[in-house]
N, C-alpha and C positions, 0 to 999 in steps of 0.2 A: 947173309941173305941171298938165297939162290934166285935165279932169273925169273921164275914163276911167282915167287913171293914178291919180288920187286914189281913185276907187272901187275899183279893183283893189287898192290898198294897204289900203284899210279892209277889203275882203273878206278879205284874207290875215290881217290882225290879228284879225278875228273868228274865223276858221278856227283860229288858234293858241289863242285863248282857249277855243274849244269843245274842243279837243283837252286843254287843261289841266284843264277841268272833268270831262271823261271820265276822264282819268287820276286824278283826285281820287276819283271815284266808284269806279273799279275798284280803286284802291289801298288799299281798306279803311279810308279816312279818315273815314267817316261814322259818327259816334257816336250821334246822336239822329235821330228822325224830323224834327225841325224843321231839322236840317242837311240831311237828304236833300231835303226840300220846297224849301228855299232854293236848293240847287244845281241841282235839277231845274227850278226856275223860271228861273234864270239861263240854264241850258242851252237851255231852250225858247226864251227871248228871243233868244239868240245865233242859234239855227238859224232863227228867223223872220227876223231881221235879214239873215242871209246869204241866204235865199231871196228876200227883197225886193230886195236889192242885185243878186243874180244876174239876176233878172227885168228890173230897170232896165238892166243892162248889155246884156242880149240885146235889149231894145227900142232901146237906143241903137244897136246894131249894125244892127238892121233899118232904121232911119231913114237911115242912110248909104248904103244900097244904091239 
């Protein structure tokens, strides 16, 4: 597996995790403010990781040209 394929795999896994967190939030599963803050923190981290990975993949594509 080359680096781009690995990064794409990780990107998709992060997306699925993010979708799971959003479903958890919108499904009425939050019972306390602590739960809300925890899930929002994880969601923020997942989105940041996906954005950084996306930027790295775009940068990789630019260097090939």
